[in-house]
Each structure stands twice: as C-alpha cells, then as structure tokens.
N, C-alpha and C positions, 0 to 999 in steps of 0.2 A: 331488312333482316327479319322483321316481324312476319312478312308474307312467307318467307322461306320456312320459318318455324311453324307457321300454320299449315303449310303444305306438308311438311314432314310429319306433323301430328296426324293430319288427315290420312296420309299414306299408311301410317302405323295402325290407325283404327281399321282401315280397310284390310290390312294384312291380318290383324287379329280376328276380324270377322270371317276371313277366309278359312281360319282354322276350324270353325264350327260347321262349315259347309260339307255335306256328305260328298264323297268323291266317287260314288258308283258310276256316275255319268262319264267321268274321266276314264275309268276302267273299261267301260263299254266302248267308248270311242277308240281307245288304244287297242283293244282286242279286235275290233272290227277292221281298223286300218291295217293292223299286222296281218290279219287273215287275207286281206286283199293284196298283200305284197308291197305295201308302202314301207320299204326298209329304212327310209330316212326318218320316219316317225320316232324310232327308238333313240335317235341321237339327242332328241330334246326332252325325253321323258324317262330318265334312269330312275330305278327304285332300288331299295335294299331288301334283303331277305335273310334267310338263315338255313343252315343245313344241320339237322339234329339226328343224333343216333338214339333211336328209341329202344335199343336193346339194353341200354345201361340204366341203372337207377342211382341217382336221378339221371335224366337224359343229358347227353353231352351235345352242346350246340356250338356251332361255328358261324360267325357272321359271313354273309355271302352277298353277292351282287348279281342279279339276273342280267343276261345279255340283252342287247338291243335287237337282236334277231331271234327267230324261232318262236315257239309257242309261249304265250304268257301264262304264268301260273295263277289263274284266277282262284283255284282251289289248291290246297296242299296236295303234294304228290308223294305217295309212299311206295317204296320198292327196295329191292336188294341192290346193294352197291357192289360192283365188281370192277377191279382194275383191268383194263384191256390187255395189259401186258401179261396176265396170267393165263390167257387162253388164245391169244392172237399173236401173229407175227407178220411182218411185211410180206406181201405176196412176192415170191421170187420171180424175177424176170429171166433167170437162167437156171439151169438145173442145180439142185442142192449139192450135187457131188462135184460142182465146178471148183477149180483150183484158184479162182480169182479172189475168193473170200468175200465177195460182195454180200452174200446172204448173211454172213456174220455181222456185218455192219448194219444191215437192215434189222436184224433181231435186236440190236442194241437200241434202236430208235422206237421200238414198239410202245414204250412208256408214254410217248407224246401223243399217241393216237392219230398219227398222220396217215393218210391213205397212201397206198392201198394196203389194207390189212386182211389177212386170211385167218380163219379159225384153224388152230392146230391142236392136236391132242384129243383124247377121248372125252374130256370134260369141257362143256360149254353151256351157257345159260339156255333155259327153256324158252323158246319164243312165245309161249302162251303166258309166261309170267312177266310181271312188271319189274324190270331191273334197270339200274342206273349205272352208266359207264363212268369210270374215274380215270382221268388222264392228267398230264402235267403240261404246263405252258412251255412252248418252244417247238421248233421244228417246222411249223406250218401255221397259217392263220387260224384263228379261233373257229371261224365258220367251217373250215375244212375238217376240224376235229368233230364238230357237230354233225356234219354230213356222214363222216365215217361211222360214228356211233349210231346214227339213224339207220345206216345201211346194215349194221350188224343186228338191229332189232331192239336197241335200247329205247326206253321211254324218255330219258333225259341224260344229260352229261354234266359232270362236275369237273371243272378245270382248276387244278391247283397252281399256285404261284411258283416262282423260281427264286434263286438266290439273289438275282439282280435287284429285286424289289420285294423283300420277304414280308413286309408289313403293310403292303398296299392292296386295296381292293380296286381292281381295274374295271373299267367299263368296256365290255367286249363288244366291238362294233364290226361291221362288215363293210369293206370298201366297195363291194358290188351288191347287186340285188340278191337277197337270200330268201326269196319266196319259197324255194323248194325245201327249206329246213322247217320241219313241222314238230320237232321235239324241243323241249325246254333246255336251256343252257344256263349255268350259273358259275360264278367264280369265287374261290376261297383263297385265303392267304397261304403262303408257302409253308409256314410252320403248322398251320391247321391241316394242310395236305399231308405233311409228314406224319403227324399224329394219327390222322384218319387211316393212312396206309398201314401204320404199325398196329393199330387196333384191328384192322381187317386181317392182317397176317396172324395175330394172336387170338382171333375169334374162334369159338367152338361151334359157331353156327356155320353150316355149309349149304350150298345150293348146287345140286347136280355135281357134287364132289369138289366144289370151289368154296374156299373160305369167304364169308360174306358177313354183312351187317345190314340191319333194317335201317334205312335212311329216309328221313322225311324232309322234303323240300317245301319251303313256304316263302311267300313274298309278303313283305310288310308294306301295306298301303297306309301312308300317313297323310294328314291334311296337307303336307308340304311335298307330296310326291311330284308335283309339277315343277319342283326345283330342278334346274338343269344348268349346264355350262352356258347355254344360250341366255338364260335368264340372268345368270351371274354377269355375263357381259353387258346385258342391258342395264342392270342395276349399278354396276361399278363404273361403267364408262358413260352411259347415256343419262343416268340420273343427275350427275353434276352438271352436265351440259343442259339438261332440261331446267334445272334450278337456275342456272346462269341466264338462260333465255327468258325465264319468267321474271327474274330480277331486272334484266335489261328492258323487258317489255313494260314493266311497272314504271321504271325510270323514264322511259320514253313517253308514257302516258302522262306522267306528272309534268315532265318538261313541256309537252304539248299544251297541257292545260295552263301552265304558267305563262307560256308564250301567248296563248290566246287571250289571257287576261291583260296582257300588255298591249294588245292591238285594239284598234277602234272598229266597231261594227261597220259593215259596208254601207248599210242604209244611213247611218249617222254621217259618214263621210260624204256620201252622195247628196246629202241634204244640205251641205254647206253651199253658200252662193258662189256663183262663178261670174267673172267679168271678162270682157274681151277688149284687148288694147287696140285702139284704132289708129295709133300713131300720134295722136294729139290729145287723147284723153281716154277715159274708160267708158265703154258702152254700158247701157243699163244692164243690171244684173239679171241673170237668167232665172227662170222659175225653178224653185227647189225641187229636188228629186223626192218623190213620195212613193214608196212601194205599194203594191196592190193591197197588202194586208196591214198597212200602217195604222188603220183605224181600229184594228182588232187589239184587244187588251188581253194579255196573258194573265188569266185569273189565278192560275196555279203559282206562277212566279211573281205575281203582283207588280208587273212592269207594264209600261205603256210606251208608245213611241216617244222619242226625245223631241221636245219642242224646240224649234229654232228661235233663237233670240237675236241673231245677227241679221236676219232678213229685214227686220222692221226698223233698223237703225241706219243712219247715214254714216259713211266712213269718215273718220276724223281727217283733219288736214294732213297730218303726217303719213297716214295710210295712202292717201291719194298720190303722195310723192314717191312711192316705191317704184323703182324702175328696173330692178333686177331680181332674179330668183336666187335665194340663198342655198338651194340644193345644187343646181348645175352651174351657178355663178355666171349665168348668161343674162344679158339685157333683154327685157321684154321687147318683142318686135310686133309689128302690125299683124293682127290676126291671132295672136297668142291667147289661148284660153287659160285663164288664171283662176285658181281657187282661193277664196278668202276664208280664213279660219276665224273662229270666234275672237281670237286675240288681234284680229285685223292684219295679220301678216299674210302676204300674198306669195303664192308659188305656182309654178306650172301645174295644171290640174292633174295630168297623168303622173307626174313625179310625186306630188304630195299624196295622191291617192295610193300609189304603191307603197309609200312610206307608212302612212297611217294604217292601212289595211293589213299589210304583211310584216311590218317591222314594229313601230312604236306608235302609241296614241298621243305622243307629245309633239308640240310644235318644235321644229328643228332650231328655231331662233330663241324663243323665250322659255322653252320647256313647259309650256302650259298644257294641261290635260284638256284635249279638245272635246272629251265626252262629258265634261263638267260645265255647268252654266257659267258664262262669263258676265261680269258686271262692269264693263269698261264704259267710261264717258267719252264724249267727243274730244275732250281736252287731254285725255291720257296719252302718254307717249313714253316709251322706255328710255329715250335720250333727252338731254337738256335742250331747252328751246334756244333758238338763235338770238343774236343780239337785236336784230331788227324786230323780231316778234316781241321781245321783252320791252323794246322801246315803244312799240305801238300799244302795248298793254299798259303803259304808264310806269313801268319799272325801269329805272335807269340802270346802266351797268355799274358794277361795283367800283370801278376805277374812276367814274365821273365824280362821285362824292369825294374821293381822295384828291382829285385834281382841284375841286372847288376849295378844299381846305388849304391846298398849297397856294392858290392864287388869292385867297382871302385870309392871309395870315394875320391881318390886323384884327379881324373879328374873332379868329380862332385862338390867337395867342393869349388874350386876357383870360379867356375861360380856362385855358390850360394852366396859366400862371396861378389863377385862383385855386384851381384844383391841386396844383403842386404845393402851394403854400399851406393849404388846409391839410394836406396829407403829411407835409413835413412837420407840422405841429403835433400830429397824433402819432406818427411812427417814422423812424428814420429809414425804414426800408424803401426801396425804389418801387414805383408804381408800374403796372403793366401798361404798355403803350399799344394803341391800335396799329396793326401791321398793314402793309400794302398788299396788292394782288399777288406778288411773288411770295408772300408769307414768310419773308426772311429779313426785311429791313423796316425800321419804324417809319411812321408817316413823316415825322419832322426830323430831317437829317441836316439841320443847319441852314440858315438863310439870312436875309437882311435883318430880320427881327430877332434872330437867336443870338445868344451870347455864349461865351465859353463855359459859363456856369451852368448852362442848360444842355449840355451834351449828355444824353441819357444812355444808360447801359451799365455794365458792371466794370469796376475798377479793381486793380490788383496792386 
C-alpha cells in the first residue's frame, strides 16, 4: 500500500506541474492536424468556449463547446449572427404551385439548417461581411449543418440544443471525414439558444434589412484542454489495473527475494563432496567443485567463498551405514553418485542438488542449514547407539544391572533393609523405588528373601 500511495502522490505532482505548462504547442499541433484533414483528432481533444453578445452592456455570454470538425478558433471571431430561417428555405424539388404541399413541409424545417437551402426574399447577408449562422439541433447531422452554412457564405455556425437535452453541452463529431468544412462550428444549450433567438428578434440592429446582433465566438484554452473521453477511459479503467499490476509486481519481487534467501547457492551445493557406491563400499570422494571466480572476494558485499569443512573429515561410522536415499526412498545401487552434506546425510546427487538449489537450503532429514558451518564429531549420530556398540564401549545395557540385582538378592537386600529402617525412623512416608526398563514396576517384586511386610506400594 505504501508503494501505491507513493505512485498516486507522484502522479498528482506530475498533474499539478502540467498545469503550469504552456499549451501553445498543443494548439499548433491541433490546428495543423485539422488543416490536413485528420478528422479523428478532434475526438480526443475537445475544448470549451463562449458565445458573447457584445451589443449589450454588460455583454451577455453563453457557454459553448466547439465542434471536433471544421476550423479551430485560435483567435476570437466577431460577426453578425443571423438565423438561417429568416432568409432561407429548403430548395424545392417541385414547383411551388404544386398541390402536394411538400414545399410547406420543407419551409417548416428551415430552422434546423439542413441542406439544401436556398435564399428567399429580398433581404440576405452581404457576402463581404463576416456573419455567423444560427441553427437548431435536429433534422440532419451537425456536419451537414456546417456544410450548408459554409455554402451560404457564413464564417461560422452556432448550433442550439433541443428539448431532449436542454442543459447539456454536446461534443459535435463527424462520423466521416469532414476535411471540406473550413468554418468554425460551436454548440450552445437549448435555453441559451431560445434567449439568443429572442434577443435577435427584439434587436434594433439590422444588417441588410435583417435583425441581428454582434456575436463574439471564443475558445477557452485551459491547461487541461487535453482532457478527453479517451483520457477519462484511461484514468478510470486503466489506472486501477496499472496500480494492481504494480502491486502484484512488487509482491512477486518480494516473494522471489524471500524464496532466494531460502535456497542454497549453487557453488556451495556443488562444493559438497560426492561418493560413488561400488556395491560393497564407498569409493573415495570426488574433488570438490570450485568455480572459476571462487578465489575472488566481493569487497563491496564483504563475502568470500564458503570454506568446506566436510572434505577434510572422515565420515563417522553411522554415516558409512546409510544405504538408502531419504528423498526417493530408493536403496543405493552400484554406480550411484551420492552427495554428502555437512551433517553427513547422503542423498542422490541430482535429487539433493535440485532440492537445495531450487527449494530449501535445509537437509531433508535433520533440517540443518547446509550453508552454515557444521561442527560434528565422528561419534555424533542422531539416533541411539546399538546394544553391541554400547557393550564394546564398556557401557552395559540398563537391564543387566537390574538382572544382577535380582540374582544377587542376598547382597542387595541388606542394603535395602538398612535404607528402609533408616528411612522409617525419620519419616513414615514410603520411599521411591528404582524401576525396571518398562518404567512401570519396581525392581523388587517379591522373592525368596522378601517377606509380606516388604511389599512396597500404596495401600488403601
């Protein structure tokens, strides 16, 4: 979690630093790409702007959003705004005196600015003047509205919203290439469109006999203008995945390091002696493995090659008697190559090497760390010695002394009687008796020299 917090803080610092970066280069790239007809560029680089009526004091401004197609407003655009419905009508496909009434339907759709429109009436904008077309959403795609306004001579087009989404600022996109659209297009909300239309109708300013207002179109370039739905998708969906991947990577690295610490170095394992079983005994141990750079000392880490302590010692007697491998549980056969660990346990070389290098650095039998120096003597053995070995060493078995006591009752009884009499004078409690090998019955359980008064134990 600490690494995730550090990453989030770092990302926040980068984002804050981006706010101070000037975005002129973004504007230049965007303008260049748009001029070259790369219509997909606008899908990832939407910006916000404003539509202001400069004839009012103070000026009335409406929030706007430029389209992804058409000309980019690098500089504010000032012009007269004119609704297309006041001087245009759909071009008739049949005579106006037709009885089908189709031309009436076309006239009702002129507000949307859908092609094909024709200028009607004596009043129309001057082609030499900069004027801005005003249309409403619906009837046809946004790019078709822009093409029609451009065909009529407008320098820009303002598209108003509709009742289906009155408070939303839409991003106007083109499904196809719109390289032929060379005028700017912007979108305003529905209620702003209604207010702007009413102000135009009530205006005292006219242009070639048409009521109009002076409109200023601007684009607000903020340090966050590169924000887009694509970037939102990346941040919302990919950022958690990225953080999860980083967390898993850190966990895997830690687990790998922990596992590496639990393994034995390969040069240390190969340095352990090997013996070959000949069928009747062990062949002389092989020369220890010494890597090419074993004599080099890592001065930075302060380590040197591990010295071998088991090569110079003879195997104890119990080690010579090992006849099977504790890993595969198979008996050693003639020609088997056996690795001898510092604890003197023997295993097949390939099996114990795989275990020590890739699994654990502990002996599978006694759990001794093979990377640490061992200090075993020739007499050390993890199990108890046999009876014959203890007899040869001068130590009699435990039951032999007990049998001697049973067969020499005459010499043992007086000492016991003396002990009992002395103890009975000092304390009435019973004395503990030596037990036999089964640790559950006293040595003296009655015999020729025992009497009923000498039955030891508890009475109730």
